PyMOL Python script that loads the backbone (N, CA, C, O; Angstrom):
from pymol import cmd

cmd.read_pdbstr("""\
ATOM      1  N   UNK A   1     -29.822  31.059 -39.161  1.00  0.00           N
ATOM      2  CA  UNK A   1     -29.575  32.395 -38.643  1.00  0.00           C
ATOM      3  C   UNK A   1     -28.720  32.339 -37.371  1.00  0.00           C
ATOM      4  O   UNK A   1     -27.803  33.134 -37.164  1.00  0.00           O
ATOM      5  N   UNK A   2     -29.070  31.357 -36.533  1.00  0.00           N
ATOM      6  CA  UNK A   2     -28.320  31.201 -35.269  1.00  0.00           C
ATOM      7  C   UNK A   2     -26.879  30.867 -35.536  1.00  0.00           C
ATOM      8  O   UNK A   2     -26.012  31.354 -34.810  1.00  0.00           O
ATOM      9  N   UNK A   3     -26.567  30.070 -36.530  1.00  0.00           N
ATOM     10  CA  UNK A   3     -25.171  29.759 -36.843  1.00  0.00           C
ATOM     11  C   UNK A   3     -24.393  31.026 -37.265  1.00  0.00           C
ATOM     12  O   UNK A   3     -23.231  31.196 -36.895  1.00  0.00           O
ATOM     13  N   UNK A   4     -25.015  31.865 -38.003  1.00  0.00           N
ATOM     14  CA  UNK A   4     -24.337  33.099 -38.507  1.00  0.00           C
ATOM     15  C   UNK A   4     -24.070  34.019 -37.309  1.00  0.00           C
ATOM     16  O   UNK A   4     -22.984  34.592 -37.211  1.00  0.00           O
ATOM     17  N   UNK A   5     -25.026  34.168 -36.408  1.00  0.00           N
ATOM     18  CA  UNK A   5     -24.861  35.012 -35.223  1.00  0.00           C
ATOM     19  C   UNK A   5     -23.760  34.424 -34.324  1.00  0.00           C
ATOM     20  O   UNK A   5     -22.915  35.150 -33.802  1.00  0.00           O
ATOM     21  N   UNK A   6     -23.791  33.126 -34.161  1.00  0.00           N
ATOM     22  CA  UNK A   6     -22.812  32.426 -33.361  1.00  0.00           C
ATOM     23  C   UNK A   6     -21.384  32.661 -33.952  1.00  0.00           C
ATOM     24  O   UNK A   6     -20.435  32.982 -33.237  1.00  0.00           O
ATOM     25  N   UNK A   7     -21.297  32.487 -35.241  1.00  0.00           N
ATOM     26  CA  UNK A   7     -19.975  32.689 -35.918  1.00  0.00           C
ATOM     27  C   UNK A   7     -19.495  34.105 -35.722  1.00  0.00           C
ATOM     28  O   UNK A   7     -18.333  34.311 -35.372  1.00  0.00           O
ATOM     29  N   UNK A   8     -20.364  35.108 -35.939  1.00  0.00           N
ATOM     30  CA  UNK A   8     -19.953  36.506 -35.810  1.00  0.00           C
ATOM     31  C   UNK A   8     -19.581  36.850 -34.361  1.00  0.00           C
ATOM     32  O   UNK A   8     -18.629  37.592 -34.121  1.00  0.00           O
ATOM     33  N   UNK A   9     -20.330  36.311 -33.409  1.00  0.00           N
ATOM     34  CA  UNK A   9     -20.010  36.560 -32.004  1.00  0.00           C
ATOM     35  C   UNK A   9     -18.661  35.949 -31.657  1.00  0.00           C
ATOM     36  O   UNK A   9     -17.871  36.559 -30.937  1.00  0.00           O
ATOM     37  N   UNK A  10     -18.397  34.770 -32.153  1.00  0.00           N
ATOM     38  CA  UNK A  10     -17.104  34.108 -31.873  1.00  0.00           C
ATOM     39  C   UNK A  10     -15.971  34.908 -32.493  1.00  0.00           C
ATOM     40  O   UNK A  10     -14.930  35.086 -31.861  1.00  0.00           O
ATOM     41  N   UNK A  11     -16.147  35.393 -33.708  1.00  0.00           N
ATOM     42  CA  UNK A  11     -15.124  36.163 -34.391  1.00  0.00           C
ATOM     43  C   UNK A  11     -14.797  37.474 -33.614  1.00  0.00           C
ATOM     44  O   UNK A  11     -13.638  37.861 -33.463  1.00  0.00           O
ATOM     45  N   UNK A  12     -15.852  38.113 -33.146  1.00  0.00           N
ATOM     46  CA  UNK A  12     -15.687  39.376 -32.393  1.00  0.00           C
ATOM     47  C   UNK A  12     -14.961  39.090 -31.084  1.00  0.00           C
ATOM     48  O   UNK A  12     -14.019  39.791 -30.715  1.00  0.00           O
ATOM     49  N   UNK A  13     -15.410  38.064 -30.400  1.00  0.00           N
ATOM     50  CA  UNK A  13     -14.831  37.739 -29.060  1.00  0.00           C
ATOM     51  C   UNK A  13     -13.352  37.368 -29.255  1.00  0.00           C
ATOM     52  O   UNK A  13     -12.504  37.854 -28.507  1.00  0.00           O
ATOM     53  N   UNK A  14     -13.033  36.543 -30.210  1.00  0.00           N
ATOM     54  CA  UNK A  14     -11.645  36.129 -30.456  1.00  0.00           C
ATOM     55  C   UNK A  14     -10.782  37.312 -30.801  1.00  0.00           C
ATOM     56  O   UNK A  14      -9.667  37.443 -30.294  1.00  0.00           O
ATOM     57  N   UNK A  15     -11.284  38.175 -31.657  1.00  0.00           N
ATOM     58  CA  UNK A  15     -10.523  39.351 -32.071  1.00  0.00           C
ATOM     59  C   UNK A  15     -10.251  40.284 -30.892  1.00  0.00           C
ATOM     60  O   UNK A  15      -9.134  40.772 -30.718  1.00  0.00           O
ATOM     61  N   UNK A  16     -11.267  40.522 -30.099  1.00  0.00           N
ATOM     62  CA  UNK A  16     -11.101  41.394 -28.926  1.00  0.00           C
ATOM     63  C   UNK A  16     -10.146  40.794 -27.872  1.00  0.00           C
ATOM     64  O   UNK A  16      -9.342  41.513 -27.278  1.00  0.00           O
ATOM     65  N   UNK A  17     -10.242  39.514 -27.657  1.00  0.00           N
ATOM     66  CA  UNK A  17      -9.344  38.855 -26.684  1.00  0.00           C
ATOM     67  C   UNK A  17      -7.902  38.842 -27.200  1.00  0.00           C
ATOM     68  O   UNK A  17      -6.959  39.029 -26.432  1.00  0.00           O
ATOM     69  N   UNK A  18      -7.743  38.619 -28.500  1.00  0.00           N
ATOM     70  CA  UNK A  18      -6.377  38.580 -29.026  1.00  0.00           C
ATOM     71  C   UNK A  18      -5.689  39.946 -28.964  1.00  0.00           C
ATOM     72  O   UNK A  18      -4.461  40.025 -28.985  1.00  0.00           O
ATOM     73  N   UNK A  19      -6.464  40.997 -28.890  1.00  0.00           N
ATOM     74  CA  UNK A  19      -5.870  42.316 -28.793  1.00  0.00           C
ATOM     75  C   UNK A  19      -5.766  42.816 -27.343  1.00  0.00           C
ATOM     76  O   UNK A  19      -5.210  43.887 -27.100  1.00  0.00           O
ATOM     77  N   UNK A  20      -6.284  42.068 -26.407  1.00  0.00           N
ATOM     78  CA  UNK A  20      -6.306  42.460 -24.999  1.00  0.00           C
ATOM     79  C   UNK A  20      -4.984  41.979 -24.337  1.00  0.00           C
ATOM     80  O   UNK A  20      -4.665  40.790 -24.316  1.00  0.00           O
ATOM     81  N   UNK A  21      -4.246  42.963 -23.806  1.00  0.00           N
ATOM     82  CA  UNK A  21      -2.925  42.667 -23.229  1.00  0.00           C
ATOM     83  C   UNK A  21      -3.061  41.776 -21.945  1.00  0.00           C
ATOM     84  O   UNK A  21      -2.234  40.895 -21.710  1.00  0.00           O
ATOM     85  N   UNK A  22      -4.093  42.021 -21.148  1.00  0.00           N
ATOM     86  CA  UNK A  22      -4.270  41.226 -19.939  1.00  0.00           C
ATOM     87  C   UNK A  22      -4.571  39.770 -20.250  1.00  0.00           C
ATOM     88  O   UNK A  22      -4.106  38.858 -19.566  1.00  0.00           O
ATOM     89  N   UNK A  23      -5.367  39.573 -21.306  1.00  0.00           N
ATOM     90  CA  UNK A  23      -5.703  38.221 -21.692  1.00  0.00           C
ATOM     91  C   UNK A  23      -4.496  37.538 -22.259  1.00  0.00           C
ATOM     92  O   UNK A  23      -4.313  36.347 -22.008  1.00  0.00           O
ATOM     93  N   UNK A  24      -3.646  38.227 -23.022  1.00  0.00           N
ATOM     94  CA  UNK A  24      -2.418  37.622 -23.548  1.00  0.00           C
ATOM     95  C   UNK A  24      -1.478  37.229 -22.432  1.00  0.00           C
ATOM     96  O   UNK A  24      -0.888  36.149 -22.481  1.00  0.00           O
ATOM     97  N   UNK A  25      -1.320  38.081 -21.417  1.00  0.00           N
ATOM     98  CA  UNK A  25      -0.517  37.712 -20.259  1.00  0.00           C
ATOM     99  C   UNK A  25      -1.063  36.462 -19.542  1.00  0.00           C
ATOM    100  O   UNK A  25      -0.314  35.549 -19.194  1.00  0.00           O
ATOM    101  N   UNK A  26      -2.360  36.452 -19.338  1.00  0.00           N
ATOM    102  CA  UNK A  26      -3.011  35.283 -18.735  1.00  0.00           C
ATOM    103  C   UNK A  26      -2.779  34.023 -19.507  1.00  0.00           C
ATOM    104  O   UNK A  26      -2.442  32.995 -18.920  1.00  0.00           O
ATOM    105  N   UNK A  27      -2.955  34.067 -20.853  1.00  0.00           N
ATOM    106  CA  UNK A  27      -2.749  32.900 -21.695  1.00  0.00           C
ATOM    107  C   UNK A  27      -1.273  32.451 -21.635  1.00  0.00           C
ATOM    108  O   UNK A  27      -0.987  31.253 -21.625  1.00  0.00           O
ATOM    109  N   UNK A  28      -0.377  33.386 -21.596  1.00  0.00           N
ATOM    110  CA  UNK A  28       1.066  33.031 -21.537  1.00  0.00           C
ATOM    111  C   UNK A  28       1.409  32.336 -20.239  1.00  0.00           C
ATOM    112  O   UNK A  28       2.071  31.298 -20.225  1.00  0.00           O
ATOM    113  N   UNK A  29       0.943  32.932 -19.134  1.00  0.00           N
ATOM    114  CA  UNK A  29       1.206  32.324 -17.779  1.00  0.00           C
ATOM    115  C   UNK A  29       0.582  30.949 -17.703  1.00  0.00           C
ATOM    116  O   UNK A  29       1.212  30.019 -17.198  1.00  0.00           O
ATOM    117  N   UNK A  30      -0.595  30.796 -18.173  1.00  0.00           N
ATOM    118  CA  UNK A  30      -1.291  29.501 -18.140  1.00  0.00           C
ATOM    119  C   UNK A  30      -0.532  28.467 -18.954  1.00  0.00           C
ATOM    120  O   UNK A  30      -0.341  27.338 -18.502  1.00  0.00           O
ATOM    121  N   UNK A  31      -0.106  28.836 -20.130  1.00  0.00           N
ATOM    122  CA  UNK A  31       0.630  27.889 -20.979  1.00  0.00           C
ATOM    123  C   UNK A  31       1.946  27.489 -20.306  1.00  0.00           C
ATOM    124  O   UNK A  31       2.299  26.309 -20.300  1.00  0.00           O
ATOM    125  N   UNK A  32       2.668  28.444 -19.748  1.00  0.00           N
ATOM    126  CA  UNK A  32       3.915  28.147 -19.046  1.00  0.00           C
ATOM    127  C   UNK A  32       3.712  27.254 -17.850  1.00  0.00           C
ATOM    128  O   UNK A  32       4.499  26.341 -17.601  1.00  0.00           O
ATOM    129  N   UNK A  33       2.654  27.517 -17.108  1.00  0.00           N
ATOM    130  CA  UNK A  33       2.356  26.696 -15.905  1.00  0.00           C
ATOM    131  C   UNK A  33       2.131  25.232 -16.342  1.00  0.00           C
ATOM    132  O   UNK A  33       2.732  24.320 -15.775  1.00  0.00           O
ATOM    133  N   UNK A  34       1.280  25.014 -17.332  1.00  0.00           N
ATOM    134  CA  UNK A  34       0.961  23.659 -17.721  1.00  0.00           C
ATOM    135  C   UNK A  34       2.171  22.938 -18.368  1.00  0.00           C
ATOM    136  O   UNK A  34       2.347  21.732 -18.198  1.00  0.00           O
ATOM    137  N   UNK A  35       2.979  23.687 -19.096  1.00  0.00           N
ATOM    138  CA  UNK A  35       4.199  23.132 -19.685  1.00  0.00           C
ATOM    139  C   UNK A  35       5.155  22.710 -18.573  1.00  0.00           C
ATOM    140  O   UNK A  35       5.764  21.642 -18.639  1.00  0.00           O
ATOM    141  N   UNK A  36       5.279  23.542 -17.569  1.00  0.00           N
ATOM    142  CA  UNK A  36       6.140  23.227 -16.428  1.00  0.00           C
ATOM    143  C   UNK A  36       5.632  22.029 -15.626  1.00  0.00           C
ATOM    144  O   UNK A  36       6.420  21.205 -15.162  1.00  0.00           O
ATOM    145  N   UNK A  37       4.312  21.940 -15.468  1.00  0.00           N
ATOM    146  CA  UNK A  37       3.729  20.808 -14.757  1.00  0.00           C
ATOM    147  C   UNK A  37       3.963  19.487 -15.459  1.00  0.00           C
ATOM    148  O   UNK A  37       4.174  18.456 -14.820  1.00  0.00           O
ATOM    149  N   UNK A  38       3.921  19.529 -16.809  1.00  0.00           N
ATOM    150  CA  UNK A  38       4.188  18.297 -17.550  1.00  0.00           C
ATOM    151  C   UNK A  38       5.634  17.876 -17.393  1.00  0.00           C
ATOM    152  O   UNK A  38       5.916  16.682 -17.284  1.00  0.00           O
ATOM    153  N   UNK A  39       6.561  18.826 -17.380  1.00  0.00           N
ATOM    154  CA  UNK A  39       7.979  18.450 -17.179  1.00  0.00           C
ATOM    155  C   UNK A  39       8.209  17.898 -15.819  1.00  0.00           C
ATOM    156  O   UNK A  39       8.958  16.933 -15.664  1.00  0.00           O
ATOM    157  N   UNK A  40       7.572  18.493 -14.787  1.00  0.00           N
ATOM    158  CA  UNK A  40       7.709  17.991 -13.416  1.00  0.00           C
ATOM    159  C   UNK A  40       7.165  16.574 -13.301  1.00  0.00           C
ATOM    160  O   UNK A  40       7.761  15.728 -12.633  1.00  0.00           O
ATOM    161  N   UNK A  41       6.040  16.316 -13.948  1.00  0.00           N
ATOM    162  CA  UNK A  41       5.466  14.969 -13.883  1.00  0.00           C
ATOM    163  C   UNK A  41       6.352  13.948 -14.573  1.00  0.00           C
ATOM    164  O   UNK A  41       6.457  12.808 -14.122  1.00  0.00           O
ATOM    165  N   UNK A  42       6.990  14.348 -15.663  1.00  0.00           N
ATOM    166  CA  UNK A  42       7.921  13.437 -16.346  1.00  0.00           C
ATOM    167  C   UNK A  42       9.118  13.149 -15.443  1.00  0.00           C
ATOM    168  O   UNK A  42       9.566  12.006 -15.345  1.00  0.00           O
ATOM    169  N   UNK A  43       9.638  14.196 -14.778  1.00  0.00           N
ATOM    170  CA  UNK A  43      10.780  13.978 -13.871  1.00  0.00           C
ATOM    171  C   UNK A  43      10.405  13.088 -12.718  1.00  0.00           C
ATOM    172  O   UNK A  43      11.194  12.222 -12.341  1.00  0.00           O
ATOM    173  N   UNK A  44       9.212  13.266 -12.130  1.00  0.00           N
ATOM    174  CA  UNK A  44       8.788  12.409 -11.016  1.00  0.00           C
ATOM    175  C   UNK A  44       8.594  10.959 -11.455  1.00  0.00           C
ATOM    176  O   UNK A  44       8.910  10.025 -10.719  1.00  0.00           O
ATOM    177  N   UNK A  45       8.072  10.793 -12.659  1.00  0.00           N
ATOM    178  CA  UNK A  45       7.881   9.454 -13.180  1.00  0.00           C
ATOM    179  C   UNK A  45       9.212   8.751 -13.388  1.00  0.00           C
ATOM    180  O   UNK A  45       9.350   7.561 -13.105  1.00  0.00           O
ATOM    181  N   UNK A  46      10.181   9.494 -13.882  1.00  0.00           N
ATOM    182  CA  UNK A  46      11.559   8.906 -14.107  1.00  0.00           C
ATOM    183  C   UNK A  46      12.169   8.505 -12.778  1.00  0.00           C
ATOM    184  O   UNK A  46      12.757   7.429 -12.669  1.00  0.00           O
ATOM    185  N   UNK A  47      12.037   9.353 -11.765  1.00  0.00           N
ATOM    186  CA  UNK A  47      12.586   9.027 -10.452  1.00  0.00           C
ATOM    187  C   UNK A  47      11.869   7.779  -9.881  1.00  0.00           C
ATOM    188  O   UNK A  47      12.521   6.908  -9.303  1.00  0.00           O
ATOM    189  N   UNK A  48      10.610   7.696 -10.032  1.00  0.00           N
ATOM    190  CA  UNK A  48       9.850   6.574  -9.487  1.00  0.00           C
ATOM    191  C   UNK A  48      10.218   5.299 -10.232  1.00  0.00           C
ATOM    192  O   UNK A  48      10.301   4.233  -9.621  1.00  0.00           O
ATOM    193  N   UNK A  49      10.436   5.386 -11.514  1.00  0.00           N
ATOM    194  CA  UNK A  49      10.816   4.173 -12.273  1.00  0.00           C
ATOM    195  C   UNK A  49      12.216   3.683 -11.918  1.00  0.00           C
ATOM    196  O   UNK A  49      12.480   2.481 -11.874  1.00  0.00           O
ATOM    197  N   UNK A  50      13.121   4.659 -11.663  1.00  0.00           N
ATOM    198  CA  UNK A  50      14.452   4.278 -11.229  1.00  0.00           C
ATOM    199  C   UNK A  50      14.426   3.623  -9.839  1.00  0.00           C
ATOM    200  O   UNK A  50      15.127   2.643  -9.590  1.00  0.00           O
ATOM    201  N   UNK A  51      13.592   4.194  -8.929  1.00  0.00           N
ATOM    202  CA  UNK A  51      13.511   3.580  -7.620  1.00  0.00           C
ATOM    203  C   UNK A  51      12.896   2.229  -7.675  1.00  0.00           C
ATOM    204  O   UNK A  51      13.271   1.368  -6.880  1.00  0.00           O
ATOM    205  N   UNK A  52      11.981   1.984  -8.556  1.00  0.00           N
ATOM    206  CA  UNK A  52      11.321   0.665  -8.689  1.00  0.00           C
ATOM    207  C   UNK A  52      12.282  -0.352  -9.287  1.00  0.00           C
ATOM    208  O   UNK A  52      12.185  -1.548  -9.011  1.00  0.00           O
ATOM    209  N   UNK A  53      13.194   0.122 -10.094  1.00  0.00           N
ATOM    210  CA  UNK A  53      14.136  -0.779 -10.776  1.00  0.00           C
ATOM    211  C   UNK A  53      15.279  -1.247  -9.874  1.00  0.00           C
ATOM    212  O   UNK A  53      15.937  -2.246 -10.164  1.00  0.00           O
ATOM    213  N   UNK A  54      15.511  -0.521  -8.780  1.00  0.00           N
ATOM    214  CA  UNK A  54      16.557  -0.868  -7.860  1.00  0.00           C
ATOM    215  C   UNK A  54      16.260  -2.227  -7.214  1.00  0.00           C
ATOM    216  O   UNK A  54      15.114  -2.463  -6.830  1.00  0.00           O
ATOM    217  N   UNK A  55      17.231  -3.123  -7.079  1.00  0.00           N
ATOM    218  CA  UNK A  55      16.970  -4.409  -6.442  1.00  0.00           C
ATOM    219  C   UNK A  55      16.711  -4.178  -4.954  1.00  0.00           C
ATOM    220  O   UNK A  55      17.387  -3.381  -4.304  1.00  0.00           O
ATOM    221  N   UNK A  56      15.746  -4.874  -4.447  1.00  0.00           N
ATOM    222  CA  UNK A  56      15.399  -4.818  -3.054  1.00  0.00           C
ATOM    223  C   UNK A  56      16.330  -5.750  -2.264  1.00  0.00           C
ATOM    224  O   UNK A  56      16.651  -6.836  -2.746  1.00  0.00           O
ATOM    225  N   UNK A  57      16.768  -5.350  -1.064  1.00  0.00           N
ATOM    226  CA  UNK A  57      17.610  -6.223  -0.297  1.00  0.00           C
ATOM    227  C   UNK A  57      16.850  -7.479   0.147  1.00  0.00           C
ATOM    228  O   UNK A  57      15.720  -7.393   0.628  1.00  0.00           O
ATOM    229  N   UNK A  58      17.456  -8.591  -0.012  1.00  0.00           N
ATOM    230  CA  UNK A  58      16.783  -9.828   0.388  1.00  0.00           C
ATOM    231  C   UNK A  58      16.922 -10.073   1.871  1.00  0.00           C
ATOM    232  O   UNK A  58      17.921  -9.697   2.484  1.00  0.00           O
ATOM    233  N   UNK A  59      15.930 -10.697   2.438  1.00  0.00           N
ATOM    234  CA  UNK A  59      15.974 -11.033   3.847  1.00  0.00           C
ATOM    235  C   UNK A  59      16.417 -12.503   3.973  1.00  0.00           C
ATOM    236  O   UNK A  59      15.659 -13.434   3.702  1.00  0.00           O
ATOM    237  N   UNK A  60      17.635 -12.656   4.381  1.00  0.00           N
ATOM    238  CA  UNK A  60      18.200 -14.004   4.495  1.00  0.00           C
ATOM    239  C   UNK A  60      17.915 -14.538   5.898  1.00  0.00           C
ATOM    240  O   UNK A  60      17.893 -13.790   6.876  1.00  0.00           O
ATOM    241  N   UNK A  61      17.695 -15.868   5.970  1.00  0.00           N
ATOM    242  CA  UNK A  61      17.477 -16.429   7.304  1.00  0.00           C
ATOM    243  C   UNK A  61      18.761 -16.290   8.138  1.00  0.00           C
ATOM    244  O   UNK A  61      19.854 -16.219   7.576  1.00  0.00           O
ATOM    245  N   UNK A  62      18.641 -16.252   9.425  1.00  0.00           N
ATOM    246  CA  UNK A  62      19.845 -16.100  10.236  1.00  0.00           C
ATOM    247  C   UNK A  62      20.720 -17.335  10.099  1.00  0.00           C
ATOM    248  O   UNK A  62      20.219 -18.434   9.857  1.00  0.00           O
ATOM    249  N   UNK A  63      22.015 -17.159  10.253  1.00  0.00           N
ATOM    250  CA  UNK A  63      22.886 -18.315  10.153  1.00  0.00           C
ATOM    251  C   UNK A  63      22.624 -19.349  11.224  1.00  0.00           C
ATOM    252  O   UNK A  63      22.156 -19.012  12.311  1.00  0.00           O
ATOM    253  N   UNK A  64      22.915 -20.590  10.935  1.00  0.00           N
ATOM    254  CA  UNK A  64      22.703 -21.649  11.872  1.00  0.00           C
ATOM    255  C   UNK A  64      21.367 -22.327  11.680  1.00  0.00           C
ATOM    256  O   UNK A  64      20.703 -22.094  10.670  1.00  0.00           O
ATOM    257  N   UNK A  65      20.952 -23.160  12.619  1.00  0.00           N
ATOM    258  CA  UNK A  65      19.695 -23.884  12.475  1.00  0.00           C
ATOM    259  C   UNK A  65      18.501 -22.914  12.404  1.00  0.00           C
ATOM    260  O   UNK A  65      18.518 -21.825  12.977  1.00  0.00           O
ATOM    261  N   UNK A  66      17.488 -23.354  11.690  1.00  0.00           N
ATOM    262  CA  UNK A  66      16.329 -22.508  11.598  1.00  0.00           C
ATOM    263  C   UNK A  66      15.484 -22.601  12.868  1.00  0.00           C
ATOM    264  O   UNK A  66      15.634 -23.518  13.675  1.00  0.00           O
ATOM    265  N   UNK A  67      14.611 -21.641  13.014  1.00  0.00           N
ATOM    266  CA  UNK A  67      13.751 -21.603  14.180  1.00  0.00           C
ATOM    267  C   UNK A  67      12.915 -22.886  14.354  1.00  0.00           C
ATOM    268  O   UNK A  67      12.825 -23.460  15.439  1.00  0.00           O
ATOM    269  N   UNK A  68      12.323 -23.296  13.253  1.00  0.00           N
ATOM    270  CA  UNK A  68      11.455 -24.494  13.319  1.00  0.00           C
ATOM    271  C   UNK A  68      12.220 -25.768  13.692  1.00  0.00           C
ATOM    272  O   UNK A  68      11.743 -26.597  14.467  1.00  0.00           O
ATOM    273  N   UNK A  69      13.434 -25.899  13.110  1.00  0.00           N
ATOM    274  CA  UNK A  69      14.197 -27.141  13.488  1.00  0.00           C
ATOM    275  C   UNK A  69      14.597 -27.052  14.920  1.00  0.00           C
ATOM    276  O   UNK A  69      14.566 -28.069  15.613  1.00  0.00           O
ATOM    277  N   UNK A  70      14.977 -25.883  15.420  1.00  0.00           N
ATOM    278  CA  UNK A  70      15.358 -25.740  16.824  1.00  0.00           C
ATOM    279  C   UNK A  70      14.163 -25.981  17.730  1.00  0.00           C
ATOM    280  O   UNK A  70      14.304 -26.609  18.779  1.00  0.00           O
ATOM    281  N   UNK A  71      13.018 -25.507  17.354  1.00  0.00           N
ATOM    282  CA  UNK A  71      11.812 -25.708  18.120  1.00  0.00           C
ATOM    283  C   UNK A  71      11.497 -27.224  18.200  1.00  0.00           C
ATOM    284  O   UNK A  71      11.205 -27.762  19.268  1.00  0.00           O
ATOM    285  N   UNK A  72      11.570 -27.886  17.022  1.00  0.00           N
ATOM    286  CA  UNK A  72      11.264 -29.328  17.005  1.00  0.00           C
ATOM    287  C   UNK A  72      12.192 -30.111  17.903  1.00  0.00           C
ATOM    288  O   UNK A  72      11.767 -31.035  18.596  1.00  0.00           O
ATOM    289  N   UNK A  73      13.473 -29.739  17.892  1.00  0.00           N
ATOM    290  CA  UNK A  73      14.461 -30.452  18.734  1.00  0.00           C
ATOM    291  C   UNK A  73      14.107 -30.252  20.232  1.00  0.00           C
ATOM    292  O   UNK A  73      14.215 -31.189  21.023  1.00  0.00           O
ATOM    293  N   UNK A  74      13.693 -29.052  20.603  1.00  0.00           N
ATOM    294  CA  UNK A  74      13.343 -28.780  21.979  1.00  0.00           C
ATOM    295  C   UNK A  74      12.069 -29.570  22.413  1.00  0.00           C
ATOM    296  O   UNK A  74      11.976 -30.066  23.536  1.00  0.00           O
ATOM    297  N   UNK A  75      11.092 -29.663  21.464  1.00  0.00           N
ATOM    298  CA  UNK A  75       9.889 -30.440  21.756  1.00  0.00           C
ATOM    299  C   UNK A  75      10.258 -31.911  21.915  1.00  0.00           C
ATOM    300  O   UNK A  75       9.743 -32.578  22.812  1.00  0.00           O
ATOM    301  N   UNK A  76      11.145 -32.430  21.058  1.00  0.00           N
ATOM    302  CA  UNK A  76      11.557 -33.826  21.158  1.00  0.00           C
ATOM    303  C   UNK A  76      12.234 -34.090  22.490  1.00  0.00           C
ATOM    304  O   UNK A  76      11.978 -35.108  23.133  1.00  0.00           O
ATOM    305  N   UNK A  77      13.115 -33.154  22.913  1.00  0.00           N
ATOM    306  CA  UNK A  77      13.757 -33.287  24.208  1.00  0.00           C
ATOM    307  C   UNK A  77      12.767 -33.330  25.344  1.00  0.00           C
ATOM    308  O   UNK A  77      12.818 -34.217  26.196  1.00  0.00           O
ATOM    309  N   UNK A  78      11.852 -32.351  25.354  1.00  0.00           N
ATOM    310  CA  UNK A  78      10.857 -32.269  26.415  1.00  0.00           C
ATOM    311  C   UNK A  78       9.966 -33.454  26.543  1.00  0.00           C
ATOM    312  O   UNK A  78       9.594 -33.855  27.646  1.00  0.00           O
ATOM    313  N   UNK A  79       9.602 -34.049  25.358  1.00  0.00           N
ATOM    314  CA  UNK A  79       8.633 -35.146  25.358  1.00  0.00           C
ATOM    315  C   UNK A  79       9.367 -36.506  25.328  1.00  0.00           C
ATOM    316  O   UNK A  79       8.743 -37.567  25.324  1.00  0.00           O
ATOM    317  N   UNK A  80      10.656 -36.438  25.309  1.00  0.00           N
ATOM    318  CA  UNK A  80      11.380 -37.730  25.317  1.00  0.00           C
ATOM    319  C   UNK A  80      11.311 -38.438  23.958  1.00  0.00           C
ATOM    320  O   UNK A  80      11.453 -39.660  23.921  1.00  0.00           O
ATOM    321  N   UNK A  81      11.118 -37.786  22.929  1.00  0.00           N
ATOM    322  CA  UNK A  81      10.993 -38.384  21.627  1.00  0.00           C
ATOM    323  C   UNK A  81      12.333 -38.431  20.862  1.00  0.00           C
ATOM    324  O   UNK A  81      12.442 -39.015  19.784  1.00  0.00           O
ATOM    325  N   UNK A  82      13.331 -37.798  21.464  1.00  0.00           N
ATOM    326  CA  UNK A  82      14.622 -37.689  20.758  1.00  0.00           C
ATOM    327  C   UNK A  82      15.292 -39.020  20.570  1.00  0.00           C
ATOM    328  O   UNK A  82      14.883 -39.994  21.202  1.00  0.00           O
ATOM    329  N   UNK A  83      16.276 -39.111  19.755  1.00  0.00           N
ATOM    330  CA  UNK A  83      16.991 -40.334  19.472  1.00  0.00           C
ATOM    331  C   UNK A  83      17.762 -40.768  20.712  1.00  0.00           C
ATOM    332  O   UNK A  83      18.348 -39.945  21.415  1.00  0.00           O
ATOM    333  N   UNK A  84      17.751 -42.052  20.966  1.00  0.00           N
ATOM    334  CA  UNK A  84      18.415 -42.558  22.165  1.00  0.00           C
ATOM    335  C   UNK A  84      19.702 -43.195  21.811  1.00  0.00           C
ATOM    336  O   UNK A  84      20.411 -43.684  22.691  1.00  0.00           O
TER     337      UNK A  84
END
""", "prot")
cmd.dss("prot")
cmd.show_as("cartoon", "prot")
cmd.util.cbc("prot")
cmd.orient("prot")
C-alpha cells in the first residue's frame, strides 16, 4: 500500500512541478550554471596542463671555478697545504 501511495505522490508532485513556471526557470538556471562550471573547469585544467608542460629554466652554475673548489684553494693557502 505504501508503494502505491508513494508512486501516486511522486506522480502528482512531478506533474505539478513540471507545470510550474517558477520551477522551470529555476531548473533552467541551475542546469546552465552547472554546465558553465564544467566548461570553466575544463578551461582551467587545460591552462594548468599547458603551464606544467612548459620547460622550467635550468639553474646553471656561475661561470668559472665553483664555490667549493675556490673555498678549498683558500683553505689550502691559509693552512699552507698548497702545492709548493
